[in-house]
C-alpha positions in Angstrom: 154.1 -32.2 34.6 154.1 -29.0 32.6 151.5 -26.4 33.8 150.0 -23.7 31.6 152.4 -21.2 33.3 155.4 -23.3 32.3 154.4 -23.8 28.7 157.2 -22.4 26.4 156.2 -19.5 24.2 157.0 -21.6 21.1 154.0 -23.8 21.8 151.6 -21.0 21.7 150.0 -20.2 18.4 146.9 -18.0 17.6 143.9 -20.1 16.7 145.8 -23.4 17.5 147.0 -23.5 21.1 146.5 -21.4 24.2 148.7 -22.1 27.3 145.9 -24.1 28.8 145.4 -26.1 25.6 149.1 -26.8 25.1 149.4 -28.0 28.7 146.4 -30.3 28.2 147.9 -31.8 25.0 151.3 -32.4 26.6 149.6 -34.0 29.6 147.6 -36.3 27.3 150.8 -37.6 25.7 152.4 -38.1 29.1 149.4 -40.0 30.4 149.8 -42.5 27.5 153.4 -43.2 28.3 154.2 -46.3 30.2 156.4 -46.3 33.3 159.1 -48.1 31.2 159.2 -45.2 28.7 157.1 -46.8 25.9 154.6 -44.5 24.2 151.9 -46.5 22.4 149.3 -45.0 20.0 147.1 -44.9 23.1 146.9 -47.2 26.1 145.8 -50.6 25.1 146.8 -50.2 21.4 150.2 -51.0 19.8 153.5 -49.1 19.8 155.4 -48.7 16.6 159.0 -47.2 16.8 158.4 -44.3 14.4 155.3 -42.9 16.2 156.9 -43.6 19.6 159.8 -41.4 18.5 157.5 -38.7 17.1 155.7 -38.5 20.5 159.0 -38.4 22.3 160.2 -35.5 20.2 157.0 -33.6 21.0 157.7 -34.1 24.7 161.1 -32.6 24.3 159.6 -29.7 22.4 157.4 -29.2 25.5 160.3 -29.3 27.9 159.5 -32.8 29.2 163.0 -33.9 28.7 163.1 -36.7 31.3 160.0 -38.4 29.8 161.5 -38.1 26.3 164.8 -39.6 27.5 162.9 -42.6 29.0 161.3 -43.1 25.6 164.7 -43.3 23.9 166.0 -45.6 26.6 163.1 -48.0 25.9 164.4 -48.2 22.3 167.9 -48.8 23.4 166.9 -51.6 25.7 164.7 -53.4 23.2 166.7 -53.0 20.0 167.0 -56.3 18.2 170.5 -57.8 17.6 170.4 -56.8 14.0 169.8 -53.1 14.9 166.1 -53.1 14.2 162.8 -53.0 16.1 159.7 -54.8 15.3 156.8 -53.0 13.6 154.3 -53.3 16.5 154.4 -54.1 20.2 151.0 -54.5 22.0 150.6 -51.5 24.4 154.4 -51.1 24.2 155.1 -54.4 25.8 158.4 -55.8 24.4 157.3 -59.3 25.2 154.1 -59.0 23.2 155.1 -58.4 19.6 152.2 -58.3 17.2 154.1 -57.6 13.9 157.5 -59.1 13.5 158.2 -57.2 10.3 161.0 -54.7 10.6 160.3 -51.5 8.5 163.3 -49.5 7.4 161.8 -46.1 8.0 160.6 -47.1 11.5 164.1 -48.2 12.4 165.9 -45.1 10.9 163.8 -42.6 12.8 165.6 -43.1 16.1 168.4 -40.9 14.6 166.0 -38.0 14.2 164.7 -38.3 17.8 168.1 -38.7 19.3 169.6 -35.7 17.5 166.5 -33.6 18.5 166.8 -34.6 22.1 170.5 -33.7 22.1 169.9 -30.3 20.6 167.1 -29.7 23.1 169.2 -30.7 26.2 172.9 -30.5 25.2 173.3 -33.8 27.1 176.6 -35.3 25.8 176.3 -38.4 28.0 172.9 -39.2 26.4 174.4 -38.9 22.9 177.2 -41.2 24.0 174.8 -43.8 25.4 172.6 -43.7 22.3 175.4 -43.8 19.7 175.5 -47.6 19.5 171.8 -47.7 19.1 171.8 -45.2 16.3 174.8 -46.8 14.6 173.2 -50.3 14.6 169.9 -48.9 13.3 171.5 -47.1 10.4 173.5 -50.1 9.4 170.3 -52.2 9.4 168.6 -49.7 7.2 171.5 -49.3 4.7 171.7 -53.0 4.2 168.3 -52.5 2.4 169.5 -49.8 0.1 169.2 -50.6 -3.6 171.8 -49.7 -6.3 169.5 -46.8 -7.4 169.7 -45.2 -4.0 166.2 -46.1 -2.8 165.7 -48.1 0.4 163.7 -51.3 0.5 160.9 -50.8 2.8 161.2 -53.8 5.2 162.4 -57.2 6.2 159.7 -59.8 6.7 159.5 -61.7 9.9 161.6 -64.5 8.4 164.3 -62.0 7.4 163.5 -61.8 3.7 164.3 -58.4 2.3 161.5 -56.5 0.6 163.3 -54.7 -2.2 160.3 -52.4 -3.2 160.8 -48.9 -2.0 158.2 -46.4 -0.7 158.7 -42.7 -1.5 157.3 -41.6 1.9 159.5 -44.1 3.8 162.6 -43.3 1.9 162.0 -39.5 2.4 161.8 -40.0 6.1 164.9 -42.1 6.0 166.7 -39.3 4.1 166.0 -37.0 7.1 167.1 -39.7 9.5 170.4 -40.3 7.7 171.2 -36.6 7.8 170.5 -36.5 11.5 172.7 -39.6 12.0 175.5 -37.9 10.1 175.1 -34.9 12.4 175.4 -37.2 15.4 178.5 -38.8 13.9 180.0 -35.3 13.3 179.3 -34.3 16.9 181.2 -37.4 18.0 184.0 -36.8 15.5 183.3 -40.3 14.0 183.3 -39.8 10.3 180.9 -42.1 8.4 181.7 -41.7 4.7 179.5 -44.6 3.6 176.5 -42.9 5.3 177.3 -39.7 3.4 177.3 -41.6 0.1 174.1 -43.4 1.0 172.3 -40.2 1.9 173.4 -38.5 -1.3 172.3 -41.4 -3.4 168.9 -41.6 -1.6 168.3 -37.8 -2.0 169.1 -38.0 -5.7 166.7 -40.9 -6.2 163.9 -39.0 -4.4 164.5 -35.9 -6.5 165.2 -37.4 -9.9 163.9 -41.0 -10.1 160.2 -41.4 -9.1 160.2 -44.7 -11.1 162.4 -46.3 -8.5 159.5 -46.1 -6.0 156.2 -47.9 -5.8 153.3 -45.7 -7.1 151.5 -44.4 -4.0 150.5 -41.1 -5.6 147.0 -41.4 -4.2 148.4 -40.8 -0.7 149.1 -37.3 0.5 152.3 -38.4 2.2 153.9 -39.2 -1.1 153.1 -35.7 -2.1 154.6 -33.7 0.7 157.2 -36.1 2.3 160.0 -35.4 -0.2 159.8 -31.8 1.0 159.3 -32.7 4.7 162.3 -35.1 4.6 164.5 -32.4 3.1 165.3 -34.0 -0.2 163.3 -31.4 -2.2 163.4 -27.7 -1.2 163.4 -24.3 -2.9 161.4 -23.7 -6.2 161.1 -27.5 -6.8 159.3 -27.9 -3.4 156.9 -25.0 -4.1 156.1 -26.5 -7.5 155.5 -29.9 -6.0 153.2 -28.7 -3.3 151.2 -26.3 -5.5 150.7 -28.9 -8.2 148.5 -31.1 -6.0 147.2 -28.7 -3.4 143.6 -28.8 -4.6 143.8 -32.6 -4.7 144.6 -33.0 -1.1 143.7 -29.9 0.9 140.1 -29.5 2.0 139.6 -25.9 3.0 138.6 -25.5 6.6 139.0 -29.2 7.4 142.6 -30.3 6.8 144.4 -32.7 4.5 143.1 -35.9 2.9 145.0 -39.1 3.7 144.2 -40.9 0.4 142.3 -40.1 -2.7 139.4 -40.3 -3.4 138.3 -41.0 0.2 136.5 -38.0 1.9 138.7 -38.4 5.0 141.0 -35.7 6.5 143.6 -36.7 9.1 145.3 -34.7 11.8 148.7 -36.3 11.3 149.0 -35.7 7.6 147.7 -32.1 8.1 150.4 -31.4 10.7 153.1 -32.9 8.6 152.1 -30.8 5.7 152.2 -27.8 7.9 155.8 -28.7 8.9 156.7 -29.0 5.2 155.1 -25.7 4.4 157.0 -24.1 7.3 160.3 -25.6 6.0 159.6 -24.0 2.6 159.2 -20.6 4.3 155.4 -20.6 4.0 154.4 -20.1 7.6 151.1 -18.4 6.8 149.8 -21.4 4.9 151.2 -23.7 7.6 149.2 -21.8 10.2 146.0 -22.0 8.2 146.4 -25.8 8.0 146.9 -26.1 11.7 144.0 -23.8 12.5 141.8 -25.8 10.1 142.2 -29.1 12.1 141.1 -27.8 15.5 137.8 -29.5 14.9 139.7 -32.7 15.7 140.6 -31.5 19.2 138.8 -33.6 21.8 137.9 -32.9 25.4 141.1 -33.4 27.4 143.5 -32.0 24.8 144.2 -34.9 22.5 143.2 -35.1 18.8 141.1 -37.5 16.9 143.0 -39.3 14.1 140.6 -38.2 11.3 137.2 -37.1 10.2 134.9 -38.3 7.4 133.5 -35.1 5.8 130.8 -36.7 3.6 128.0 -39.1 4.3 127.8 -39.7 8.1 130.2 -36.8 8.7 131.8 -38.4 11.7 135.1 -38.8 13.6 136.8 -41.9 12.3 138.4 -44.0 13.7 137.5 -43.1 17.3 141.1 -43.0 18.4 143.0 -40.2 20.2 146.5 -41.0 19.1 149.8 -39.8 20.7 151.4 -39.4 17.3 148.6 -37.0 16.1 149.0 -34.9 19.2 152.8 -35.2 18.8 152.8 -34.0 15.2 150.7 -31.0 16.1 153.1 -30.0 19.0 156.1 -30.3 16.7 154.5 -28.3 13.9 153.6 -25.6 16.4 157.1 -25.7 17.9 158.7 -25.2 14.5 156.5 -22.2 13.7 157.3 -20.9 17.2 161.0 -21.1 16.6 162.0 -23.9 19.0 165.7 -24.3 18.2 165.9 -28.1 18.3 162.8 -28.6 16.2 163.8 -25.9 13.7 167.2 -27.6 13.3 165.8 -31.1 12.7 163.0 -30.1 10.3 164.5 -27.0 8.7 167.6 -28.9 7.8 169.9 -26.0 7.2 172.4 -27.3 9.8 172.2 -30.9 8.8 174.8 -32.6 6.6 173.6 -33.2 3.1 175.4 -36.3 2.0 177.3 -36.8 -1.3 175.5 -36.7 -4.6 176.3 -39.5 -7.2 179.0 -38.4 -9.7 176.7 -38.8 -12.6 173.4 -37.0 -12.3 171.8 -39.4 -14.8 172.6 -42.4 -12.7 
């Protein structure tokens, strides 16, 4: 287990993490991981594939590569025949599925984690082992892509495709498709259909908000097009600035959903990652510093805080994905090469834009 003396410099950030604090947080995530590699939200709660992967990426950022590899091996062992995973497994038990829906962004995210692990370790054998898993996951997801480029958000337990698309989920899938293309390039296995799909999806995110369900009350719909890499440059700055005062509560963090007086650690850390990707590290640091009131004894982080009325932590959950998102945001600001590559996006394939910009 990583000690304070072994903590990499990229996990140290003034006002956010000291060596001792970083080691505590990493240990907290490791303590929640089951022996078979599963990483539930916390022991006794459910695992979902997206947050499981986020926590595994944080372990890689902390140098806990063997633990991260076990997490990806859990995904490979328990992938469904159609390339998917279920939305929830009780305490990470593959025999105790509590939600048999199969959400497209949950399934796609394995590509982000696998590429991150490969960049962190240089392990070619790992990439070879995980390629069939990534390939099957991407094919499942792209079967849900609509003619306008957006991705339907799930298949129901009975297999029915839900054609409505979520902007947050599709933005996460955009990042995942680019990582999947990077994996394919590394293996010299061209995937032209994936390139077209990624280009069409990015175009829909940038230019066709009407193709997605209106979830504009949620902060994730605000920053995820930036975080997922579809919107960058001046358009990203304009997007973030337009609703900054709606969602950012100075000194406390980022609201999850309007008008609720509730800030959450995960959304705050993801916004910090988006800000960093835009080149605004100072604002990113301020956000990360502002949520340290969510840090609990033992190094994990409360999911959120209600800042009006009772003014209390809610829910009383110390989630691996909240701690994981913090570690990844800190790693990006600290220059960790794998995390920079995956979330910065400069080295990721972009996909092919549709021929007609009005399409």
